[in-house]
C-alpha positions in Angstrom: 141.3 180.6 103.4 140.1 182.6 100.4 136.3 182.8 100.0 134.7 183.2 96.6 131.6 182.4 94.6 131.5 180.3 91.5 128.2 179.9 89.6 126.3 181.1 92.8 128.1 178.5 94.9 130.3 179.6 97.8 133.7 178.0 98.3 136.7 178.5 100.5 140.1 177.5 99.2 143.7 178.0 100.1 145.7 181.0 98.8 147.4 180.2 95.4 144.5 178.0 94.2 143.4 178.7 90.7 139.8 179.4 89.6 139.9 176.0 87.8 140.9 174.1 90.9 138.3 175.9 93.0 135.6 175.1 90.4 136.7 171.4 90.4 136.3 171.4 94.2 132.7 172.4 93.6 132.2 169.9 90.8 131.9 172.7 88.2 133.3 171.6 84.9 135.4 174.1 83.0 136.7 172.7 79.7 140.5 172.7 79.0 142.8 171.5 76.3 146.3 172.6 77.3 146.1 172.1 81.1 148.0 169.3 82.8 148.0 169.7 86.6 151.4 170.5 87.9 153.0 170.0 84.5 151.5 172.4 81.9 149.7 175.4 83.5 150.2 178.0 80.9 146.7 179.1 79.7 147.7 178.6 76.0 144.4 177.3 74.6 142.1 179.8 76.3 139.2 177.3 76.3 138.9 177.6 80.1 137.9 181.3 79.9 135.5 182.5 82.6 133.8 185.7 83.5 135.0 187.4 86.7 132.9 190.2 88.1 134.8 193.5 87.8 137.3 192.2 85.2 137.4 193.9 81.8 138.0 190.7 79.9 137.5 187.0 80.3 140.1 185.3 82.5 141.8 181.9 81.8 140.7 179.8 84.8 143.7 177.4 84.7 146.2 180.2 85.5 144.2 182.8 87.4 144.6 182.7 91.2 141.5 183.1 93.3 140.9 186.3 95.3 138.8 187.1 98.3 135.1 187.7 97.5 135.8 187.0 93.8 132.6 186.2 91.8 133.0 183.9 88.9 130.6 182.8 86.2 131.7 179.8 84.1 128.7 179.2 81.9 127.1 182.5 80.8 126.0 182.9 77.2 129.0 185.3 76.6 131.5 182.8 78.0 130.1 179.9 75.9 130.1 182.1 72.8 133.8 183.0 73.5 134.8 179.4 74.1 133.0 178.3 70.9 134.8 181.0 68.9 138.2 180.0 70.3 137.5 176.4 69.5 136.4 177.2 65.9 139.6 179.2 65.4 141.7 176.2 66.6 139.7 173.9 64.3 140.0 176.3 61.4 143.7 175.3 61.2 143.1 171.6 61.6 143.2 169.1 58.8 139.7 167.6 59.5 140.6 164.0 58.9 138.7 162.7 61.8 137.3 159.6 60.1 140.8 158.4 59.1 142.6 159.6 62.2 143.9 157.1 64.7 142.5 159.3 67.5 138.9 159.3 66.1 136.4 158.8 69.0 139.3 159.2 71.5 140.2 162.9 70.8 139.8 165.8 73.3 139.4 168.3 70.4 136.7 166.2 68.8 134.9 165.8 72.2 134.9 169.6 72.7 133.6 170.3 69.2 130.8 167.9 69.9 130.1 169.5 73.3 129.9 172.9 71.8 127.8 171.7 68.8 130.4 172.7 66.2 129.7 170.9 62.9 130.9 173.6 60.5 133.8 175.9 60.6 133.0 179.5 59.7 136.6 180.5 59.1 138.3 179.6 55.9 141.8 180.7 55.1 145.4 179.7 55.1 146.4 176.6 57.0 149.8 175.9 58.5 151.6 173.3 56.3 154.5 171.5 57.8 155.7 168.1 56.6 155.1 164.9 58.6 158.2 163.7 60.5 158.3 159.9 60.4 162.0 159.6 61.0 161.6 158.2 64.5 161.1 154.4 64.9 158.2 154.9 67.2 156.7 158.4 66.9 155.1 160.0 63.9 154.9 163.8 64.3 152.2 165.5 62.2 152.4 169.2 62.9 149.1 169.8 61.0 147.2 168.2 63.8 148.9 170.1 66.6 146.7 172.5 68.6 149.8 174.3 70.1 148.8 173.3 73.7 152.5 172.6 74.5 151.6 169.6 76.7 154.1 167.5 74.8 156.8 170.1 75.4 156.0 170.1 79.1 156.1 166.3 79.4 159.3 166.1 77.4 161.0 168.8 79.5 159.6 168.3 83.0 158.9 164.5 83.2 161.5 163.0 80.8 164.0 165.9 81.2 165.0 165.4 77.6 163.9 168.7 76.0 163.6 167.2 72.5 160.6 169.5 71.7 160.1 173.2 71.8 158.1 176.0 70.3 159.6 177.4 67.1 158.5 180.6 65.4 155.7 182.8 66.5 152.0 183.6 65.8 150.4 181.7 62.9 153.8 180.1 62.0 154.3 178.6 65.5 155.5 175.0 65.3 156.1 172.5 68.1 159.1 170.5 67.0 162.7 169.7 67.8 165.0 172.7 67.7 165.5 174.2 64.2 162.7 171.8 63.0 165.3 169.0 63.0 164.0 165.4 62.5 163.0 163.7 65.8 165.3 160.7 65.0 168.3 163.1 65.1 167.4 164.4 68.6 168.0 162.9 72.0 164.4 161.6 72.0 164.1 158.5 74.1 160.9 157.3 72.2 158.9 157.2 75.4 155.7 158.2 73.6 154.5 160.4 76.4 154.4 163.4 74.1 151.7 161.7 72.0 149.3 160.9 74.8 
């Protein structure tokens, strides 16, 4: 067993356990957006950042394995400030149509913004603009609302084994879409809807 301390609480976990899993064992909540246990463990959103004693930077808890005598802080002012900044940057490229969105009051992004007290976005600049794909009989894809968590890609690839979605481009121009930004109706999509949950 690996012994470590999270927020002044000692815990022993099996080797290969992540910081996030060890924290959950203690009942310590670390926020996540991209994480789906056993399906999407990629550390893309960075909302789960924690402070690890001796580390030079914050560590994404969902992908970082525990180590013997590791000391983790999940809720310091610096960690909260970093998470809030990351969340503001994600929201800065979001269309802010909450009142007319079907996910209003049932949205993880909206819940996190509320939890961190974000009511205004400090960052104003270019927004990614990709057209809505409503070619499918059952799924409407609005890339403007995508937070690039890649959970839909993971579910489509690992659960349905269809691979209708992938990450296109890089950096600010990243787009989660069918290959070559093809219409979803022209792909082998089975219209299961799991990508939209």
